[in-house]
LOGUZA-328456 format. One record per residue (C-alpha): x, y, z; residue number from 1; residue in one letter. Coordinates in nm, 4 decimals. Each point is the difference from the previous one (the first is absolute). Layout:
<atoms>
+----------+----------+----------+------+--------+
:     east :    north :       up : roke : kolkol :
+----------+----------+----------+------+--------+
:        X :        Y :        Z :  NUM :      A :
...
+----------+----------+----------+------+--------+
</atoms>
This chain:
<atoms>
+----------+----------+----------+------+--------+
:     east :    north :       up : roke : kolkol :
+----------+----------+----------+------+--------+
:   3.3804 :  16.2991 :   5.1326 :    1 :      M :
:   0.0509 :   0.3706 :   0.0631 :    2 :      F :
:  -0.1049 :   0.0029 :   0.3675 :    3 :      E :
:   0.3626 :   0.0151 :   0.1124 :    4 :      T :
:   0.1966 :   0.2775 :   0.1679 :    5 :      S :
:   0.2560 :   0.0068 :  -0.2850 :    6 :      I :
:  -0.0698 :   0.0111 :  -0.3738 :    7 :      V :
:   0.2878 :   0.0425 :  -0.2444 :    8 :      I :
:  -0.0370 :   0.1745 :  -0.3367 :    9 :      F :
:   0.2444 :  -0.0296 :  -0.2905 :   10 :      F :
:  -0.0303 :   0.1976 :  -0.3247 :   11 :      P :
:   0.0899 :  -0.2924 :  -0.2274 :   12 :      T :
:   0.0130 :  -0.3795 :  -0.0101 :   13 :      F :
:   0.3632 :   0.0223 :  -0.1099 :   14 :      L :
:   0.1057 :   0.1941 :   0.3108 :   15 :      E :
:  -0.1965 :  -0.2295 :   0.2274 :   16 :      C :
:   0.1464 :  -0.3151 :  -0.1501 :   17 :      K :
:   0.3519 :   0.1423 :   0.0079 :   18 :      K :
:  -0.0250 :   0.1130 :   0.3632 :   19 :      V :
:  -0.2143 :  -0.2668 :   0.1665 :   20 :      L :
:   0.0366 :  -0.2865 :  -0.2509 :   21 :      N :
:  -0.3759 :  -0.0496 :  -0.0263 :   22 :      I :
:  -0.1977 :  -0.0180 :  -0.3202 :   23 :      S :
:  -0.3072 :  -0.2079 :   0.0875 :   24 :      D :
:  -0.2605 :   0.2746 :  -0.0330 :   25 :      F :
:  -0.3754 :  -0.0286 :  -0.0246 :   26 :      S :
:  -0.2918 :   0.2411 :  -0.0286 :   27 :      S :
:  -0.1690 :   0.0838 :   0.3298 :   28 :      N :
:  -0.2593 :   0.2787 :   0.0341 :   29 :      N :
:   0.1267 :   0.1422 :  -0.3318 :   30 :      Y :
:   0.3587 :   0.0084 :   0.1291 :   31 :      F :
:   0.2979 :  -0.2005 :  -0.1228 :   32 :      D :
:   0.1139 :  -0.1599 :   0.3241 :   33 :      T :
:   0.2416 :  -0.2479 :   0.1521 :   34 :      A :
:   0.1297 :  -0.0610 :   0.3515 :   35 :      T :
:   0.3413 :   0.0364 :   0.1595 :   36 :      Y :
:   0.0458 :  -0.1339 :   0.3530 :   37 :      K :
:  -0.3823 :  -0.0163 :   0.0207 :   38 :      S :
:  -0.0242 :   0.3715 :  -0.0857 :   39 :      I :
:  -0.2016 :   0.1169 :  -0.3018 :   40 :      P :
:   0.1984 :   0.1456 :  -0.2888 :   41 :      V :
:  -0.1812 :   0.2106 :  -0.2613 :   42 :      I :
:   0.1252 :   0.1233 :  -0.3380 :   43 :      I :
:  -0.1118 :   0.3575 :  -0.0718 :   44 :      T :
:   0.1283 :   0.0185 :  -0.3569 :   45 :      G :
:   0.2603 :   0.2475 :  -0.1193 :   46 :      A :
:  -0.0641 :   0.3736 :  -0.0107 :   47 :      G :
:  -0.2346 :   0.2493 :   0.1634 :   48 :      K :
:  -0.3221 :  -0.1133 :  -0.1654 :   49 :      S :
:   0.0310 :  -0.3643 :   0.1017 :   50 :      N :
:   0.1186 :   0.0860 :   0.3502 :   51 :      A :
:  -0.2835 :   0.2478 :   0.0579 :   52 :      A :
:  -0.2689 :  -0.2358 :  -0.1282 :   53 :      A :
:   0.1136 :  -0.3040 :   0.1970 :   54 :      V :
:   0.0696 :   0.1848 :   0.3246 :   55 :      S :
:  -0.3271 :   0.1970 :  -0.0147 :   56 :      A :
:  -0.1943 :  -0.3231 :  -0.0415 :   57 :      L :
:   0.1970 :  -0.1784 :   0.2707 :   58 :      F :
:  -0.0115 :   0.2703 :   0.2673 :   59 :      F :
:  -0.3702 :   0.0601 :  -0.0565 :   60 :      S :
:  -0.0550 :  -0.3574 :   0.1231 :   61 :      K :
:   0.2964 :  -0.0879 :   0.2211 :   62 :      F :
:   0.2065 :   0.1993 :   0.2485 :   63 :      K :
:   0.2939 :  -0.2056 :   0.1270 :   64 :      P :
:   0.2048 :   0.1510 :   0.2794 :   65 :      K :
:   0.3301 :  -0.0246 :  -0.1895 :   66 :      Y :
:  -0.0443 :   0.0280 :  -0.3777 :   67 :      P :
:   0.3383 :   0.0079 :  -0.1736 :   68 :      L :
:   0.0771 :   0.1157 :  -0.3522 :   69 :      L :
:   0.3413 :  -0.1220 :  -0.1043 :   70 :      T :
:   0.2202 :  -0.0471 :  -0.3061 :   71 :      G :
:   0.3055 :   0.1535 :  -0.1609 :   72 :      I :
:   0.0605 :   0.3671 :  -0.0721 :   73 :      C :
:   0.2558 :   0.2369 :  -0.1497 :   74 :      G :
:   0.2084 :   0.2498 :   0.1973 :   75 :      A :
:   0.0909 :   0.3439 :  -0.1273 :   76 :      Y :
:   0.3647 :   0.0756 :  -0.0678 :   77 :      Q :
:   0.2185 :   0.1569 :   0.2718 :   78 :      N :
:  -0.2294 :  -0.1014 :   0.2866 :   79 :      T :
:   0.2516 :  -0.2312 :   0.1746 :   80 :      H :
:  -0.2468 :  -0.2857 :  -0.0439 :   81 :      I :
:   0.1506 :  -0.3195 :  -0.1348 :   82 :      K :
:  -0.1515 :  -0.2756 :  -0.2098 :   83 :      T :
:  -0.1394 :  -0.2706 :   0.2303 :   84 :      S :
:  -0.0732 :   0.2541 :   0.2745 :   85 :      D :
:  -0.3451 :  -0.0484 :   0.1536 :   86 :      V :
:  -0.2014 :   0.3152 :   0.0680 :   87 :      V :
:  -0.3212 :   0.0806 :   0.1831 :   88 :      S :
:  -0.2109 :   0.2590 :  -0.1822 :   89 :      I :
:  -0.1922 :   0.2590 :   0.2014 :   90 :      D :
:  -0.1537 :   0.2094 :  -0.2817 :   91 :      Y :
:  -0.0455 :  -0.0857 :  -0.3660 :   92 :      D :
:  -0.0666 :   0.2832 :  -0.2473 :   93 :      Y :
:  -0.1921 :   0.0325 :  -0.3274 :   94 :      F :
:   0.2929 :   0.1851 :  -0.1555 :   95 :      V :
:  -0.0651 :  -0.0503 :  -0.3726 :   96 :      D :
:  -0.3709 :   0.0799 :  -0.0133 :   97 :      E :
:   0.1172 :   0.3360 :  -0.1181 :   98 :      A :
:   0.0875 :   0.2470 :  -0.2712 :   99 :      N :
:   0.3586 :  -0.0234 :  -0.1211 :  100 :      Y :
:   0.1450 :   0.2740 :  -0.2196 :  101 :      N :
:   0.3446 :  -0.1516 :  -0.0430 :  102 :      G :
:   0.1423 :   0.1991 :   0.2899 :  103 :      L :
:  -0.2425 :  -0.0320 :   0.2914 :  104 :      S :
:  -0.2922 :  -0.2028 :   0.1329 :  105 :      I :
:  -0.3300 :   0.1460 :   0.1222 :  106 :      T :
:  -0.2229 :  -0.2677 :   0.1500 :  107 :      T :
:  -0.3727 :   0.0002 :  -0.0659 :  108 :      I :
:  -0.0354 :   0.0220 :   0.3787 :  109 :      H :
:   0.1718 :   0.3395 :  -0.0144 :  110 :      E :
:  -0.2509 :   0.1030 :  -0.2649 :  111 :      K :
:  -0.2889 :  -0.0829 :   0.2301 :  112 :      G :
:  -0.0870 :  -0.3498 :  -0.1203 :  113 :      F :
:   0.0324 :  -0.1888 :   0.3277 :  114 :      I :
:   0.0896 :  -0.3672 :  -0.0228 :  115 :      T :
:   0.0885 :  -0.0592 :   0.3646 :  116 :      A :
:   0.0751 :   0.2108 :   0.3076 :  117 :      K :
:   0.3327 :   0.1757 :  -0.0592 :  118 :      D :
:   0.0246 :  -0.1954 :  -0.3282 :  119 :      N :
:   0.1255 :  -0.3087 :   0.1802 :  120 :      R :
:  -0.0972 :  -0.3163 :   0.1852 :  121 :      A :
:   0.1062 :  -0.0696 :   0.3563 :  122 :      E :
:   0.1502 :  -0.3234 :   0.1318 :  123 :      F :
:   0.0928 :  -0.1450 :   0.3364 :  124 :      N :
:   0.3701 :  -0.0151 :   0.0772 :  125 :      I :
:   0.2140 :  -0.3059 :   0.0607 :  126 :      D :
:   0.2870 :   0.1233 :   0.2152 :  127 :      E :
:   0.2251 :  -0.2892 :  -0.0993 :  128 :      N :
:   0.0828 :   0.1752 :  -0.3285 :  129 :      Y :
:   0.1078 :   0.3337 :  -0.1407 :  130 :      K :
:  -0.2971 :   0.2358 :  -0.0113 :  131 :      L :
:  -0.0559 :   0.1654 :  -0.3394 :  132 :      V :
:  -0.2714 :   0.1652 :  -0.2051 :  133 :      S :
:  -0.0760 :  -0.1298 :  -0.3478 :  134 :      S :
:  -0.1401 :   0.1165 :  -0.3312 :  135 :      N :
:  -0.2477 :  -0.2161 :  -0.1879 :  136 :      T :
:   0.0509 :   0.0412 :  -0.3732 :  137 :      V :
:  -0.1595 :  -0.1209 :  -0.3212 :  138 :      S :
:   0.2498 :   0.1807 :  -0.2222 :  139 :      L :
:   0.3379 :  -0.1525 :   0.0834 :  140 :      I :
:   0.2847 :   0.2266 :  -0.1147 :  141 :      P :
:   0.3124 :  -0.1571 :  -0.1430 :  142 :      Q :
:   0.1941 :   0.3227 :   0.0136 :  143 :      F :
:   0.1177 :   0.1946 :   0.3037 :  144 :      D :
:  -0.1668 :   0.3371 :  -0.0529 :  145 :      S :
:  -0.3595 :  -0.1203 :   0.0475 :  146 :      L :
:   0.0986 :  -0.2461 :   0.2708 :  147 :      S :
:   0.1656 :   0.2858 :   0.1880 :  148 :      N :
:  -0.3147 :   0.2114 :  -0.0383 :  149 :      L :
:  -0.2063 :  -0.2772 :   0.1561 :  150 :      Y :
:   0.2372 :  -0.0197 :   0.2939 :  151 :      M :
:   0.0244 :   0.3725 :   0.0659 :  152 :      T :
:  -0.3769 :   0.0493 :  -0.0396 :  153 :      K :
:  -0.0817 :  -0.2070 :   0.3078 :  154 :      T :
:   0.3372 :  -0.0717 :   0.1671 :  155 :      N :
:  -0.0711 :  -0.3697 :  -0.0499 :  156 :      A :
:   0.2986 :  -0.2327 :  -0.0091 :  157 :      L :
:  -0.1555 :  -0.2946 :  -0.1882 :  158 :      V :
:  -0.2699 :  -0.0654 :  -0.2586 :  159 :      E :
:  -0.2414 :  -0.2775 :  -0.0850 :  160 :      N :
:  -0.3108 :  -0.0510 :  -0.2152 :  161 :      M :
:  -0.2781 :  -0.0888 :   0.2476 :  162 :      E :
:   0.0484 :   0.1419 :   0.3490 :  163 :      G :
:  -0.1899 :   0.3290 :  -0.0095 :  164 :      A :
:  -0.3037 :  -0.1539 :  -0.1702 :  165 :      A :
:  -0.0065 :  -0.2997 :   0.2336 :  166 :      F :
:   0.0436 :   0.2203 :   0.3055 :  167 :      G :
:  -0.2602 :   0.2554 :  -0.1089 :  168 :      M :
:  -0.2643 :  -0.2707 :  -0.0430 :  169 :      A :
:   0.0858 :  -0.1399 :   0.3429 :  170 :      A :
:   0.0028 :   0.3440 :   0.1657 :  171 :      N :
:  -0.3442 :   0.0778 :  -0.1398 :  172 :      K :
:  -0.1257 :  -0.3086 :   0.1864 :  173 :      Q :
:   0.1654 :   0.1100 :   0.3243 :  174 :      G :
:   0.2914 :  -0.2418 :  -0.0416 :  175 :      V :
:   0.3662 :   0.0964 :   0.0382 :  176 :      K :
:   0.2040 :  -0.2829 :  -0.1533 :  177 :      P :
:   0.3721 :  -0.0705 :   0.0029 :  178 :      Y :
:   0.2259 :   0.0216 :  -0.3039 :  179 :      Q :
:   0.3396 :  -0.1679 :   0.0065 :  180 :      I :
:   0.2104 :  -0.0160 :  -0.3155 :  181 :      R :
:   0.3450 :  -0.1201 :  -0.0974 :  182 :      A :
:   0.2082 :   0.2112 :  -0.2365 :  183 :      V :
:   0.0809 :  -0.1858 :  -0.3210 :  184 :      S :
:   0.1511 :   0.2824 :  -0.2076 :  185 :      N :
:   0.0624 :   0.3714 :  -0.0366 :  186 :      Y :
:  -0.2384 :   0.2297 :  -0.1862 :  187 :      C :
:   0.0829 :   0.2100 :  -0.3034 :  188 :      G :
:   0.2692 :  -0.0576 :  -0.2593 :  189 :      N :
:  -0.0097 :  -0.3619 :  -0.1157 :  190 :      T :
:   0.3794 :  -0.0258 :   0.0099 :  191 :      E :
:   0.0007 :   0.0805 :   0.3744 :  192 :      K :
:  -0.2845 :  -0.2200 :   0.1181 :  193 :      Q :
:   0.2130 :  -0.2871 :   0.1366 :  194 :      Q :
:  -0.2828 :  -0.2541 :   0.0261 :  195 :      W :
:   0.0402 :  -0.2773 :   0.2579 :  196 :      D :
:  -0.3384 :  -0.1693 :   0.0304 :  197 :      I :
:   0.1354 :  -0.3170 :   0.1632 :  198 :      N :
:   0.1535 :   0.1813 :   0.2968 :  199 :      K :
:  -0.3045 :   0.2233 :   0.0372 :  200 :      A :
:  -0.2388 :  -0.2950 :   0.0047 :  201 :      C :
:   0.2144 :  -0.1912 :   0.2496 :  202 :      A :
:   0.0053 :   0.3025 :   0.2314 :  203 :      A :
:  -0.3741 :   0.0470 :  -0.0419 :  204 :      L :
:  -0.0765 :  -0.3604 :   0.0966 :  205 :      K :
:   0.1873 :   0.0499 :   0.3281 :  206 :      K :
:  -0.1951 :   0.3221 :   0.0597 :  207 :      A :
:  -0.3350 :  -0.1682 :  -0.0640 :  208 :      I :
:   0.0881 :  -0.2893 :   0.2308 :  209 :      D :
:   0.0940 :   0.2488 :   0.2730 :  210 :      L :
:  -0.3220 :   0.1952 :  -0.0558 :  211 :      F :
:  -0.2029 :  -0.3187 :   0.0412 :  212 :      I :
:   0.1912 :  -0.1030 :   0.3097 :  213 :      E :
:  -0.0454 :   0.3375 :   0.1727 :  214 :      T :
:  -0.3666 :   0.0536 :  -0.0940 :  215 :      H :
:  -0.1573 :  -0.3456 :   0.0200 :  216 :      K :
+----------+----------+----------+------+--------+
</atoms>
């Protein structure tokens, strides 16, 4: 099933169903899988731990030419990125594996505990979309001060919950995947988040279809 040039990874069943309208999943080689246009779709699970475990297992066995991690993400305030914009992520940072004293962040990487080269994972670029860097977070701030610290720490413009872990596991196996996300909301203060999941998912479906068409 996985001997194809393209394999698509979604963090959650909910995102996958909302974007591609598929929900008929089964277990295959320990992965929750389905197909879309004859292409394998795998659910990683939400968060760094799930994404790292699933991608490490997958890329130790399979190395498709065009692996794609996709899903929705949040954009930082004042970045001129709009909800429903589709972005291609080049680097994804482990920004919140860190010490936080209420005013500043010092990553464990800066303290000498190396997670990944330059504390980030590297992805291939899809030139059809705005190129951005991302932060992968487990602690999701609902106030602007910490969200702003995340942004200024790495100069990332968006954040998600899986990218850096997924990419690190792939990179360690000599694989450089793609990561394309659609912006569903703004990060930080809950009153400013302006969620629009429907528009983001509709835009993401078009992006995935284009990715398949140009890489098949």
